[in-house]
N, C-alpha and C positions, 0 to 999 in steps of 0.2 A: 508465579506469573498467571495472568488471567487466560488460561488456555482451554478451559472447559466450556463447551457450547451450552448455553442456556436455551433449551428448546422452546419454540413457540408452537402455535397450533397449526398454522397454515403456511404453505409454500405455493407461490405462483408457478405453474408449469404450462407452457404453451397455451396461454389464454384462459386457463381455468385454475381454480384452487384445489389443491390436494392436501390431505393430512400430512403432517410432518413425517410420520413414520412410513408413509407410502411413497416417499421420494427415494426409490430404489433403482439400481441398475443391475443388469445381468453381468455375471462374472466375465463373460466373453465380449462385453461391449468394447468398442474401439477405445473409448476413454479410459476404461480400466486396464486394458492390455497395453496400450501405447501412450497413455497420457494425452490423448487427442482432445483437448478442450481449452477454451479461453475463458477468462473470468475477469471480474472487477471486484474490488473491495471499496465500499462507499459508506461513509459515516452520515448518519442523520442525527442532528443535534436538537436538544430540547431548548426552545427559546420562549420568551414571553408570549410570542404570537403563535406558539404551537410548534410541532416538529418541522424541521427544515433540513433538506438534504444538501450536503456540501458538494458543490461543483458537479452536479448531476450531469449536465450536458457534456462536460469534458470527459467524464468517466465513460459515458455511453459512446462518445466518439472514439475513445481508445479501444473500447470493446469491439466496436465495428471494424476498426483498423486491424486489431489482432486477428479477428475472424478472416478478414480479407487476406492477410499475409499467409494464413494457414489454409486458405481456400475452403473455409467453412461458410456455408450459405446461411446467413442470419436472416430469418424469415420476417422479423418484426422491424418496424420503423422506430426511430428514436422517440416519436410521439407515443407509440404504443408501449414502448419499454418504460417511458416516463410515467405513463398512467399505471402500468403494472407496479412500478415502485411505490407510487402513491397508495395503490390498493392494498399492497401487502403490508405496508406500515399501518394503515387504518384497520385492516381485517384482523391484525394481531394486537390492536390497541396499544401500539408502541409510541413512545415520544422520543427517546434517545435510543438509537439502535445502529446496527451494522447490516448493510445489505450486501449480498454476494451474488450478483448475476453470473450465471454460468451457461455457456453454450458448448455443447459437447456432441461428439459422434457416438451414437448409441450402439445397440446390438443389431447385427445383420451381416456384416462382411467380415471375413477372416483376415484379409490382407492388412498390413499395417498402414496402408494409405487410407483405409476407411471408406473408399468409394463404395457406395451402396448401403452404408450404415445410415440410419435416420439421424437428422439433426434435432436435438432436444434443447430447449431453453428453460432454465429454472431461475427463480429469484426467491431465495430465502431471506428472512430478516429476523434478527435476534439481538438481544441486549449483549453488549460487550464493553468491558471497562478498559482500564489502562493495559496496553498490550505487554509492555516490558516490566510489569510488576508494580505492586503498590508502592507509591512514593517515587516512582521513576521520574515523573515529570518535574518534581520539586528537587529531588536530591541527585538525580543522574544515575547512570548505570556504569558498571565495570565491564570492559570489553577486551578482546584480544585481537591480534592479527591472525587470520585463519591461514592454515597451511594449504587450504584449497583455494585455487584461483577461480575467478569468473571466466566464463567461456570467452574465447577470442572472437573478434568480429568475424562475421560470415561463417560462424559455426551454428549458433542459434540466433534468431532475429531478436536483438535486445529490445526493440521497440514493441514487441508483442508481449502481452501478459498471458502466458500460456502455462498450464499446469506442469507440463513436462520439464520446463526450465527450472522448476523449484526442487527437483532432485538435487541439483547443485546447492541450492539454498539450504536444504535439509542437512547436507553434509557439513556446511559451514556452521549452522546453528547447533547441531548435535555435538560437534567437536568443541565448540565454545562451552556448552553446558557441561560436558564431560570433564572439562578442565576448570570448572568453577566460575565461569563467566556468564553473564546474562546474554551477551550478544558478541558478534565478531565483525571485523572489517575485512573485506576480501580485496585482494589485489587483482589487477589486470594480468593478462598473459605476459606482459613485459615489466611487471613489478611496480606499476603505479597504483595509486589508490583508486578503487572502483566504487564500492558501496558496501552497506551491511548486507545481511542475508535477505532482508526485504525492506530496506530503507536507503534513501539517499543520505549522503554525508556532507557536512559543512565544517570548515575550520575557521576560527577567528584569530587573526594575528595583527597586532598593532591597530586594532579598531576596524580592520577590513575583513569582510567575509569572503572566503574562498571555497569553491566547490569544483569537483572534477567535471569535465565536459561530458556530454552524452556521446560516448565513443564506441558504441556497439557492445560494450560489456555490462552496461548498467541501464536501468529503466528510466525513461523520461517521466519522472514522478510529477503528479498533479499537485501534491503538497509542496514538492520542491519548487515548482513554479510559483506557488503562493508565497514561499519564503523570499524568492527573488523580488516579487512585487512588493511585499511588505518592507523589505530592506530599502527599496527605492522610496517608498512612502515615508520612511523614517530617516531618509538621507544617510543611510549606512552604506558605505562603499561595498560593492560586491562584484566579483568577477569569476568567470569560469576559466580554469587553467589546469594543466596536468599537475598532480600533487604527488610527491614522493612519499614513501612510507614514513620517513623520519619526521615529517611534519606532524604526525600523530603524537609524537613525544615532545614536540617543541611549541605547539600551538597554545595560545592563551585560553582558548575555549574550543570545544568540539560539540557538535550535536547532530542527531539523526532527524530526518523528516520522513513522514509517510502517513498514509491514511490510518493505519493501525497505530503506529508509534506517535503520530502527531508531531510535536516538537519536543524531543527527548534529549536532555543534556547527557554528555558522556563524561563520567567522573574520572575514569582512568583507562589507560590502554597498556596491556601487558604489565599491569601492576605499577605503571608509572603514572603518577597523579597528573591530571590535566590542569594546568594553571594553578589556581588556588584550590582546586577540587570543587565538586558540585557545579551549580549553574553559574555561569558568568554574566556580566551586565549586558552584553550585546545579545546573548542567547535569551536572557530574561525579557528584554524589550521585544524581540521578535515573537517569543512565545506568548507574551501577554497580549500583544496586538492580535495574534492569531486567535487566542482564546476569546478575546472581546468580540471579534467578528463572528465566530461560529456560534457563540452563545447569544448573539443579538444585543450585547451591551453597548456596541458602537455601530455606527453606520456601516452598512455593507456596500461601500462605494464601488466595488468591482463586480457586484452582482453574483457573488459566489453561492448564496443560499437560495434554494428553491423551496419555498414553503409547501408543505403538504396540505392541500386544500381540504376543508371539511367535506364530508359526504353530503 
């Protein structure tokens, strides 16, 4: 899988550029000790008109909301962060890349609340290929149902994209990999389907697309929202509803969505083949439309792409 970071030269930090290797934190920073930071993952696609960032405004809105939930004072406006994203893509001479804005509590206070620690904001950008492995988008991936559940509502705020939440995701992912799978599906505290370790999940049955509701155990994904919009554009029925575990074994098609995963078919669950195996016709239609939009091959009717302007 594409897990190694391909270093670039520059990272934006609090209004200035620093060298990649200089983006360091003290071991006693609140972010290191207690996972006190929020972040986004944003893809920038190479189009005929130059690099274009996918749903930048929505990502920055979620970053701001995550910071608000955790009482982190984000010092920059959306306009300033947008310009910073443009600048870091251009400064590193990138066309297709992944941006990772991070807002964290740094070094200063010892208490786990982090009051008194400075707030630091970083935006790295680097090239990143297919998240779930070579051929995953075309052939699909083999997954399992995790023995680890997602957190129940009102334990961690599911609407926030915070680093501390991803300890649960690590356990889900590591267990899957240890057992020979690429990824896993996690269940809610009451045994319904939640999501993957870092992706939303969709099932296709009898031509209709089903997906779990946003119930406090899963993230309200921006690519998830794009899938629901694309399904409507293509006149594919889609509804949100609680999904029991067993639908994973009976669905005609399954797929993940996410910034990193994009639209990735699921080939099997717990070594039970999904439908006919590989990518199904409904998944293929949604994936193709998504790819056509982000690559600029078709009209961006929903205004999802923000072109990076030339200097």
